[in-house]
N, C-alpha and C positions, 0 to 999 in steps of 0.2 A: 677750838676746845671749849671756849666759854659757851658757844651755841649748843654744843652737845651736852654740856653740864646743865645748861638751862632747860633743854628738852627732857633730860632724864627726870623721872619722877623721884620723889623722896625715897630713901632706902626702904621704908616700911611699906611703900606702895608698889615697889618694883615687881614682886612676885605676882600680885593680882593683875597688874597691867600686862605682864608677859602672858598670863593665861588668857586674858581677854583678847589680846592681839593674835594669839595663836588660834583661838576659836574663830575670830573674824577671817583670818587668812584661810583656814580650812573651809569655812562657808563660801568664801569667794572662789576657791579652787573647785569645790563641789558644784557650785552653780555653773561655772565654766564647763565642767565635764558634762553635766546634765544637758546643757544647751546644745551639745553635739548630738544628742539622741534624736532619732527620727520621729517626727510628729505623726501621731495616729491619723491625722487628717491631711497628710501630705500625699503626693503622687508616687511615693517610693514603693517599689515592690516588697521591701523588707518590712513594711508596716503591717500591723494587724488591722482588723476591720472595725470601724466605728459603726455600731449597729443602730444609731439614730438615722434610719435610712430615708425617712420622708422629709418633705419640705418643712422648714428651710434647711435642715441639716443635710438633706440628700446631696446638695451641691458640693459638700465637702467629704462625701463618703466614698472611700475606696475607688478612686477614679481609675486605678490600675485594672480593676475588675469590671467596672461599669462606667462607661463614658457617656451613655445616653442620658438625655434628660428624663424626667419622671414619666411624661406622656409616652415617649418612645419605648421606654422599658416596659410599661404596663401593656402597651399594644403588642410588644414582642411576646410577652407571656401569654396574652389572649390568643394570638395567632398560633403559637405552638400547641396550646391546649386544644384549640379547635381542630387542628390537624390530627392530634392524637385521638380525639373523640371520633373523628371520621373513620380512622382505622379501627378503633374499638368497635364501633357500630357495625362495620362490615364484618369483622371477625365474629361478633355475636350472631349476626344474620346467618353466616355460613355454618356456625355451630348448631343453630336451630335446624337448618336444612339437614345437616349430618345426623342429628339425633332422630328426627322423624323418619329419615331414610333408613337408618339402622333399625329403628323400631319396626318399620315395614318389612325389612329383611327377616327379622325375628318372627314376625307374624306368618311369614312364608316358610317357616321352619328351617332357617339357616342354621347350620351346625356351629358349635363353639369354635371348631377349628377354622371354619370359613370366615368368621367375623372377629376372631380374637385380635388380630393385628389392626383391623379397622377401628375397633373400640379403643385400642391403645393410642392410635393417632388422635382420635377425638379427645381422649383424656389429656394428651400432651398439649394440644391446642387450647383446651379449656383451662389447663393449669396456667398458661401464659395470660389468658384473659383475667382469671381470678387473681393472679399475682399483681397485675396492674391495678385492678380495682381495690385490692386489699392494701396497697402501698400507702393509701391515705395521703395524697398530695404528691405522689411520685412524679406526676406529669408536670408539676411546678418545680420541684426541687431537682429532678433529673429527667428532663423531657427527652433528651436524646436516648437514654437507656430505656425508658418506658416505651418510647416509640419503637425502638429496636425489638423489645420483647413482644409487643403486640404484633408487629409486622412479621416476626418469626413464626407466629401461629397461623398466619394466612396460608402459606404453602403446605403446612402440615394438614390442616383441615381440608384443603383442596385435594391433596392426595387421598385422604380418607373418602371423600365424596366420589372421586374417580373409581376407587376400588368398590365402593358401594354400588355405583352404576353397573359395573361389570357383574357384581354378585346378584343384583336384582334381575339383570337380564338372564343370568344363568338360572335363576329361580322362576323365570317365566314372566317377570314384570318389566314391561318396556315403557310404561307411561311415567311422566314426572310425578313424584310424590307431592301432593298439595302442601303449600306452606300454610301453617296454622295462623289464625287471627289471634295474635297476642298483643294487639295494639294498646290494651289497657291491662292494669294489674289484675282486675277481676277476670278478664277473658283468659289471661295466662294461667291463673289459678284453676279455672274451669278446665282448660286444656290438659293440664297435668293431673286432673282429678283430685285436687287438693281440697280436703274437707275442712274449710275454714271454721265452720260452726263447731265441729268436733275439737279442733285445736284450741279455739277460744275457751271451750268448756274445760278442757284439760288444764289450760293456763289458770283459769279461775279456781279450779280445785287445788292446784299446786299452791297458789298464793294463799288460799284459805287454810289449807291443812298442813303445809310444810314451812312456809315462811314465818319467822317470828313476828309477833305483834308488838 
């Protein structure tokens, strides 16, 4: 009893001491509770991502999603994008073939009914190519989906070219339609008869007469 009486503060200090002890007890309990939370740099699937993704922080970043080291991850990204570029280039090449062959069919007086479905197939394949290009980084953020979209365009344009070959033969053209030289931007512009000088003049007039100064 004497020990308890000795430990007890004077009557006038008892209320402040109880308040301080209560606050300390709450802080201790809160610290213990927080310590049970999952670290954002742990390997647990319940954690969010620490977006400091490069060295030296990369070693602690979301191992559940990415276990590769930096070099392996970068190489994986490069390899996937290279494969997507290969498929895209092939789709673009086939689309050029289809366009010039369709143009040749029109020159041979193909009717709208004869070429309507062919042009629709060309558009559908072109939409997939344009979607991949307009995604602005889709091959990095979603390489599997972008690869699927581009690959889906290949059989569509192949079907269009097959129907074009039949149509051209029906119209009396049995020779391959030459592939244009579009190896440079200037040559491609010339092939589609794009009047670059006229467009530049129109742009200059627009900037001078319509844009605010």
